[in-house]
Structures are given as structure tokens and as C-alpha cells.
Steps between C-alpha positions, in 0.01 A plus 500: 500500500601287200297216357595209280508583135292186421190659655542854383342437159226254599212751492500643153205644309274212594465632852331819392254299291325409825438861599153495337417175680604642828292810430201275433546307827535828687175631343318182593620535861354850502166353395506642155301339217807344330539172309852354519595300189872555536621182681466126461385416853188280484201632691397155620576349834732197503275188473391383847657153475841650449469740788366216721800284419740776604306580818488124594877479455550807726276350767684173486830668567651538148685811609859384488781494239429315183722346236664783309397349160141466614283216641547183305128443460459842340800452267366158395158649423655775286727255329201273415307793357795607285540136378138491394531834324819424311489118456847484658613340823553760775550415865534695822872564463421707193290741715586779741225682694546877494330808641293571190585514139708815534729332751534209258597731217755678721645163622526359153675804367744508794591133428542541127639841408829687568600862470539587132265230374197588285146362538249541215147592597223510231296815509281608659627357826387497867624798699746332730697300241755774438581552868504123560756454236695812594533381862742237371712748311368374170318715251145457355487514120160563357383306198226688314160340434343477159399847382154404386332581826472139611798513745590150400871419521721583207735202475730679259539789744560254781778325306652839397520594871737211578867593550806329643394625840144363495434240771123470507146598409245616756136505390146463621270245349207586509619861466458790734382760399376351178331177612643331190557122506787389290415249226685188395692674228611780729611264773692287252672808362602631842619155590709473185673827583564397857656164390700652218662754728506286819267734695295456809127588478322629808131454427260690723176299482288649773194547276520149349191381684285788374518434121154580362487262202714211388788344689823644640842367407812564706825554316647237727299244308682575175761241417837582654368783717436346841871503571530870431165635628403650831121500535363752750155432640274646763155474664452873527281551190340156452393462872476866611801457726711810426563576870607144582828550315552150385622366164756260350790449267520187290842438347782242457619354828839671498340839464255426777798403721652845441168667555461305827836639615385855410178446692699375802649846542186700406164348568609200711173327411140610485252459790362151518140603542524706181629197320215289638255748344690462172475123516125534526499757214684257267268221601202721406662655195272328241201631685604849595705623198229439238250701710751788521571479120126511411445803719786692346383408150156634575637810661722570196188521289315724751778754493642474146192440281337843568832676411468382139245785464780758531655582165820626671564184708612152393492203739752218484307202640711266712528123475542463870512668833347818648634783281433651159691768308315791344653713221425858583710667230183583303414753774802712422631454859791308629411199712632688808283801431195289416542300821524804721237687308263205546577480874436872555187513279332169576670345801637185328860404562679311219867446423701666231628192317819668382638391836516151349735625229503730191292239300195586718524879464158636418314227692349481843461175701166429670440232766188289545539484872177658614135387471310490175287789617805713565654393167184598313510836673870540419435419134245782478737744674789409262261527209378838611847633548619373155204653333568833670835505333354468148233770543 
């Protein structure tokens, strides 16, 4: 049987990157002494008040069709939050509720890009961006990061990547896998490029509530950017709601209208009881998100601080989120071989970060999504394996 060409190339190399994570999960299921640090799925239960709100909605009969764009009360709450964050006036017609951030990225790309277009993505980039862009018939163009080991964006490289076919920039802020939070100068520089070349910016901001120190600034708040920015948000990381599959797009009204039409023939609206849980989550955001942030900041230290004792490892500490990158080139192994060697020798699953692009070759990504005791154990296992390579 034949399949549509648009789906033939959606897998790519990023699919095999998850092999080690799947091996880790399988080993856990067999009862083996394995620590899984290869995925960003929080180990916490969703806060009780959120679950209770969804259950209450179910019991009260909220099991019917909902508005395709999402419940008005939820869209109002998200718009108000974005208004506070940016200092701009957003309202519910700027918001579309989607089935998680990935669905928002896909929907935005489908509404903005045509076959033959190019979309610039600063490296390193989240695994699904290439396929998300490719599903439109457009092509992802990588813009290299600074080559000083910081992984901060190279604005000159970003500008040099622009061609007559460029239609947009897709980026994560804070970054994944780096955890980097873009500063004012970087945001202004990216905005200047977007305005100069009349580009859209799709800004994936799912880790914005988990910034460890200082404040977060959305590129939508830069002068002249609200009308050309699609902000993608989610409750998955900040509220431990990965399985709820709920997020949002914030964009100019005309784009939201197009995205609403797309949702009409795809999602046809999210379950009302899920949205009621999200309404409670937004109401409790200022209470829940700081707790999550502080836990991840502490966990980062528990895992990463001991690794400084290894002379063949170098940790890139994140500004936000639940991941860190570790440079393993000093061991003499590729990141792929280090990751699999570590798993086989010590039972710790980590991700070869080259899956996020060539800029991250030689690095592994570790997640802080297990308990502090497990992270302390994992740190000693990683340290022991690294030292075995230098003996």
C-alpha cells in the first residue's frame, strides 16, 4: 500500500534517540535496578486541586462537545497571564487551546508555512521541530550556536541563515535541551532579524515558569513582535500534567482564526473536564510553579555538583527546567557510546544530545525527574563510569 509523501519522512534520526529510554523503561518493568534520566516527565502527581476540579466537572456532566477554540474562561485566564508577563493587552480571542505544546507547534506551523519555505531553528533544538516543520513541506534550517560551549544563540549565524525562502523562526525559550534563558540583548537581536525580514517567530515557552533565578521575558513583549509571534505554552512541566495533553497558542487574532479552522477538522475541541482542570491550574499557578521550580533547582545541584569531581566531564548548568547537558568528550567516547556504556555498566539511562542537532554532539542530556535520593545515586554511578574510562 502507498502512503502520503508528507508522512514518509516524519521519523528521522530523532526516533532512534529514544531507543535508550525505551530500554531503560523495559529494564524498570523487569524489576532491574535502573535509574531513568532520559525523559522530561515529572515524577510528581498532578496537584490534588487540579485533579479534583476535573473530577468535579466529570461528575457534573461536563462530558459533551466544547467550543473548538477552548472554554472562554480558560482562554481569558491564559490571556490575562500573558498580559501580566508581557505588559501588553491580550484577550481570549488571541488564545487557542490545544492538545499540549506539540500540538500547538504543529498547528502553528501548518497555518504559517508552505512547501518550499524555510524555517530557521537555533541549535540545539528540541527533537520534534524538524518533523513539525517538514510536515508542512517546508525545510528546517539550522542556525549554529556560539562555539564557546555556552550554546547561546549566534545572532550573526541566525541572520546569515535567512534567504528569500525564509518565512519564520522556531525556537524554545527557555531552551531544551540546554535550559538556557534568552537575555534582553538576544531577544532584541532575534526580534530585529524577524522584523527586518518579515518573519514569524514561533516561541516554545513551556519551561518559562521554571526559571531558577531572575525573570523571564517573552519575545512577544519586544516592541513590534506581538503581531508576528506565536507563543506556545503548556501545563505539562510546571504542573506535572504531561498526560493531560493541554496547552495553548497565543497569537494575533487572524492567525488564531486560521488555527481554529484547522482544529475544527482535527481536534474538534478538548474535553471540557480537562479544561476545567487547566482553569484550576492557571488559578494556582503562582503557588504551584514556584514549588516545582525550587525542587528542580535543588535536584540539579544533587545530580550535577558531584560530577564536577570527574576530570573528563563538564556540566553545563541550566537556567531553567529539568535538564542539564554534560560534555563527555573528555572520556574519548562519543555521546552515543557513553550513554549506552553507562546504561550497560551502571543502569542509568541518559539521552545522546546529538539528537538535538550537530551542535550538541559530544554531550548527553540528563533529566531531574526522579527523587533526590535516586539522583544522588545516579551521580555516583555516572562518576564511577566516567572514572573507569580514565583509568
